C-alpha positions in Angstrom: 30.9 25.8 -3.5 27.5 25.1 -5.8 29.3 21.7 -6.4 29.0 20.5 -2.5 25.4 22.8 -2.3 24.1 20.4 -5.3 25.8 17.4 -4.3 23.8 17.3 -0.6 21.4 17.6 -2.4 21.3 14.8 -4.4 22.0 12.6 -1.0 19.3 14.2 0.2 16.9 12.9 -2.8 18.9 9.6 -3.3 18.2 9.1 1.0 14.6 10.1 0.3 13.6 8.1 -2.2 14.9 5.2 -0.3 13.3 5.3 2.6 10.1 5.4 -0.2 10.9 2.8 -1.4 11.8 0.2 1.4 7.8 1.7 2.7 7.1 0.4 -0.1 8.7 -2.2 -0.2 7.9 -3.2 3.9 4.0 -2.8 3.0 3.5 -4.6 0.3 5.2 -6.9 2.7 2.3 -6.7 5.2 -0.6 -6.4 2.4 1.1 -10.4 1.6 0.9 -11.9 4.8 -3.3 -10.2 5.5 -3.0 -12.0 2.7 -1.8 -14.9 2.9 -4.1 -15.4 6.6 -7.2 -14.6 4.6 -6.7 -16.4 2.0 -5.5 -19.6 4.0 -9.5 -18.7 6.0 -11.5 -19.3 3.1 -12.8 -17.1 0.9 -14.3 -13.4 1.7 -18.0 -13.1 0.1 -18.1 -10.1 -1.2 -22.6 -10.0 -1.4 -22.8 -6.8 1.1 -19.9 -5.3 -0.5 -22.1 -5.7 -3.5 -25.6 -5.1 -2.2 -24.4 -0.9 -1.2 -22.3 -0.5 -4.4 -25.4 -1.7 -7.0 -29.0 -0.5 -4.4 -29.9 -3.9 -3.5 -30.5 -5.9 -1.1 -31.0 -3.0 1.4 -33.6 -1.9 3.8 -36.0 -0.1 0.7 
């Protein structure tokens, strides 16, 4: 009986692992497509973001 429970537990673990891997692959594909779109529209400027971190160029 214990062997059956361990087998079912391992099946559940494998199913969760495959689901997580599939989600990561899908997310990677989505991010890749968005990066390609952003690249086609030209470079992105991080001037505003950098000024928020460094504190230059903002209100004084």
